[in-house]
N, C-alpha and C positions, 0 to 999 in steps of 0.2 A: 506494499501499499504505499502510495506516494503523494506528498502532499507540496503543492507548488508554490514559491513566492507569492506568485500572482493570486493566488487562492488565499493567502495569510491577508494580502494588504487587501483583497478585495473584502473580507470579513471586519479587517480593521477600519477602512472607511464606511462602510456602513453602521459599525459600532460608534464610530466618532459619530456622525450625523445623528445619529439616534441619542445620544448622547449629550450633544449641543458641542462639542468640538472635544479638542486635544485633555486640556485641564479636567473637565467634569469627566470624560472618559477615564483619564489614567486616575481621578480620585475614586469614580465609583470601583474600578477594578481592586484598588488596594482594600479599601471600604467593605466591598462586598464580598471578595473571592481572593483577600490577602494575596494579591499579586503586584509585586513592585513594579515601576515603568521600566524597568530594563527587562524584565521576564514576560509581556506582553505577548512580544511575538511567539515563544515558547508556548504559552498556554493555547493562544489561538491555534497554533499548529495542533495540537492535541485536538482540539474543539474540532478545527477539520478533519483530522483524521481518525477520531471514534467513530464516527458513523459510515465513514469508508471502510474502515476494518470490519465492522460488524457485519455490512454487506458482503462482503469477500468471504466470509466466514459464516452467513446465512443465522446471524445472531438476531434476534429482535433486542431493539435496547427498551421497549417497551415493557421486558418482564424482568422480575430478578435471575434468572436463567440468562436470559441476553446479555443482560449487565456483569453477570460473572464470566461469561465466556470472554467478554473482552478485557475484563477487568482484572 
């Protein structure tokens, strides 16, 4: 399973737009997810990678068994 830089950038841009800018986005990531600004791209990579991995192995992330399979 691969994640491209473009996928991470697209996810980041969507999140920035949703949060109202860079500062608000970074504050939200730190407060809600305990992710420091220099760790955001790595966290987003995992967010993109997880559903791809689930699809690749046929796991349903909506079930405990599916979550366990990828986790």
